[in-house]
C-alpha positions in Angstrom: 6.2 2.0 -27.8 3.5 1.5 -25.1 1.2 4.5 -24.6 -0.6 5.6 -21.4 -3.7 7.7 -21.1 -3.5 10.0 -18.0 -6.6 11.5 -16.5 -6.0 14.8 -14.7 -8.5 16.5 -12.3 -7.4 20.2 -12.6 -4.2 21.8 -11.4 -3.4 22.1 -7.7 -3.5 19.7 -4.7 -6.5 21.3 -3.0 -8.9 21.7 -5.9 -7.3 19.8 -8.8 -4.7 17.2 -9.7 -1.7 16.9 -7.3 1.0 18.5 -9.4 3.9 16.4 -8.0 2.0 13.2 -8.5 0.9 14.2 -12.0 4.3 15.4 -13.2 6.3 12.5 -11.7 3.8 10.0 -13.2 4.5 11.5 -16.6 8.2 11.4 -15.9 8.0 7.7 -14.9 6.1 6.9 -18.1 8.8 8.5 -20.2 11.7 7.1 -18.3 10.3 3.6 -18.8 10.3 4.1 -22.5 6.6 4.7 -22.9 4.5 7.6 -24.2 1.5 9.4 -22.7 -1.6 11.5 -23.7 -3.3 13.6 -21.0 -7.1 13.8 -20.7 -9.5 15.7 -18.4 -13.2 16.2 -18.2 -14.5 19.4 -19.7 -16.5 20.4 -16.7 -16.5 23.2 -14.1 -14.5 22.6 -10.9 -16.4 22.1 -7.6 -14.7 25.2 -6.3 -11.4 27.2 -6.5 -9.1 27.4 -3.5 -6.3 29.8 -2.7 -3.4 27.5 -2.3 -1.6 30.1 -0.1 -4.3 30.6 2.4 -6.7 27.6 1.9 -9.6 30.0 1.5 -12.2 29.6 -1.2 -12.0 32.1 -4.1 -15.1 33.8 -5.7 -14.5 32.4 -9.2 -15.1 29.4 -11.4 -12.5 27.4 -13.4 -12.8 24.6 -15.9 -11.1 21.2 -15.1 -9.9 20.7 -18.7 -8.4 24.2 -19.0 -6.7 24.0 -15.6 -5.3 20.5 -16.4 -3.8 21.9 -19.6 -1.4 23.8 -17.3 0.2 20.5 -16.3 0.0 19.0 -19.8 1.5 22.1 -21.4 -1.5 22.4 -23.5 -1.3 18.9 -25.0 -4.5 17.5 -23.6 -7.8 16.2 -24.8 -11.3 16.2 -23.4 -12.0 12.9 -21.5 -15.0 12.1 -23.7 -12.5 11.6 -26.6 -10.7 8.7 -24.7 -10.9 5.4 -26.5 -9.2 2.5 -24.7 -8.4 0.8 -28.0 -5.8 3.5 -28.6 -3.9 2.9 -25.4 -2.0 0.3 -23.5 -2.7 1.6 -20.0 -4.8 4.2 -18.1 -3.5 6.0 -15.0 -5.0 8.6 -12.6 -2.8 10.7 -10.4 -4.4 12.0 -7.1 -5.1 15.3 -5.6 -8.3 16.6 -4.0 -9.6 17.4 -7.5 -10.2 13.6 -7.9 -12.5 13.6 -4.9 -14.2 16.9 -6.0 -14.2 17.1 -9.8 -13.9 13.4 -11.0 -16.4 12.3 -8.3 -17.9 13.8 -5.2 -16.2 11.6 -2.6 -15.0 14.7 -0.7 -18.7 15.6 0.0 -20.5 12.3 0.1 -17.8 9.8 1.1 -18.9 6.2 0.4 -22.2 7.5 -1.1 -20.3 9.3 -3.8 -21.1 9.4 -7.5 -18.5 9.2 -10.3 -18.5 11.6 -13.1 -20.0 9.8 -16.1 -17.0 10.2 -18.5 -14.7 9.0 -15.7 -16.7 5.9 -14.9 -17.0 5.1 -18.7 -13.3 5.4 -19.2 -12.5 3.2 -16.2 -15.1 0.5 -16.9 -14.2 0.2 -20.6 -10.5 0.0 -19.8 -11.0 -2.8 -17.3 -13.4 -4.6 -19.6 -10.6 -4.9 -22.1 -8.1 -6.1 -19.5 -6.0 -2.9 -20.0 -3.9 -2.1 -17.0 -5.4 0.7 -14.8 -3.4 2.6 -12.2 -4.5 5.0 -9.5 -2.5 7.1 -7.1 -3.3 8.7 -3.8 -7.1 9.3 -3.4 -7.9 8.1 -6.9 -8.5 4.5 -5.8 -11.8 5.6 -4.3 -13.1 5.8 -7.8 -12.2 2.2 -8.4 -13.6 1.1 -5.1 -17.0 2.7 -5.9 -17.2 1.1 -9.4 -16.0 -2.5 -8.7 -17.1 -4.9 -6.0 -14.4 -6.7 -3.9 -11.6 -5.0 -5.7 -8.3 -4.8 -3.8 -6.9 -1.2 -3.5 -4.9 1.0 -1.2 -5.0 4.6 -0.1 -2.2 4.0 2.4 -3.2 4.0 6.1 -5.8 6.7 6.7 -8.5 5.0 8.8 -11.5 7.1 7.7 -10.8 6.8 4.0 -10.0 3.1 4.3 -13.3 2.5 6.1 -15.1 4.3 3.3 -13.3 2.2 0.7 -14.5 -1.0 2.5 -18.0 0.4 2.9 -18.2 0.8 -0.9 -17.6 -3.0 -1.2 -13.9 -2.9 -2.0 -11.1 -4.5 0.0 -8.6 -2.0 1.4 -4.9 -3.1 1.9 -2.7 -1.1 4.3 0.5 0.1 2.6 3.6 2.2 3.1 5.6 4.5 0.9 6.2 3.2 -2.7 4.1 0.0 -2.2 1.8 -1.1 -5.0 -1.3 -3.2 -4.5 -2.3 -5.3 -7.5 -5.8 -6.6 -8.1 -4.8 -9.3 -10.5 -8.3 -10.2 -11.4 -9.0 -6.8 -13.0 -5.4 -5.7 -13.8 -5.7 -2.7 -11.4 -2.7 -1.1 -9.6 -2.9 1.4 -6.7 -0.3 3.2 -4.6 -0.8 5.7 -1.7 1.6 8.6 -2.5 0.4 11.8 -0.6 -2.3 9.9 1.2 0.7 9.2 3.5 2.9 11.9 5.1 5.3 11.9 2.1 8.0 14.0 0.5 8.6 14.4 -3.2 11.2 11.6 -3.3 8.7 9.2 -1.9 6.1 10.4 -4.4 8.6 9.6 -7.2 9.1 6.2 -5.7 5.4 5.5 -5.8 4.9 6.9 -9.3 7.9 5.0 -10.6 6.9 1.7 -9.0 3.3 1.7 -10.2 4.2 2.6 -13.8 6.9 -0.1 -13.8 4.5 -2.7 -12.4 1.8 -1.8 -15.0 4.3 -2.1 -17.8 5.5 -5.5 -16.6 2.0 -6.9 -17.5 2.0 -5.6 -21.1 
């Protein structure tokens, strides 16, 4: 049985992992006959937002503890990730990716990647293990690798930032997957487009299937 490592960025679209994308990615992995183990960095979130009002809340939360909500407690700290134990690595989206896994939400193309996240991505690609990224997560890949082909859908500002980081952005629609064959990297736009949950399932299912087809 093939096994995916899944990196989560918290819990909730505005300050953590996008719950639909994360859950449907896990479902796609299982429906394709594979297994998964969730990981998250053991760090403080950038901030906490009220998902009803959008207002910032006067509290702090931990990314690993919040991610455990999605993983039903079965999750490990990202510094425990070893690519030799897995057949693939995938990163669902959500603003937490741009706030907690890196600081793209604040610095754009000048962002920095969290050390454990960059280490996991670089070591995975170095071993030619398939790497997948949904929604905004491809900005992490764009920052790390020169001239890598990725997609965040069609948003002009984000696409420009991706290109400014030295990557090559590809315009895509719902459910489409861009493959950088040189590095075995797969990306799909999901909620970077105006999408509903069925279209998110299409994207998650397609990217997982494409990744498995290379194993």
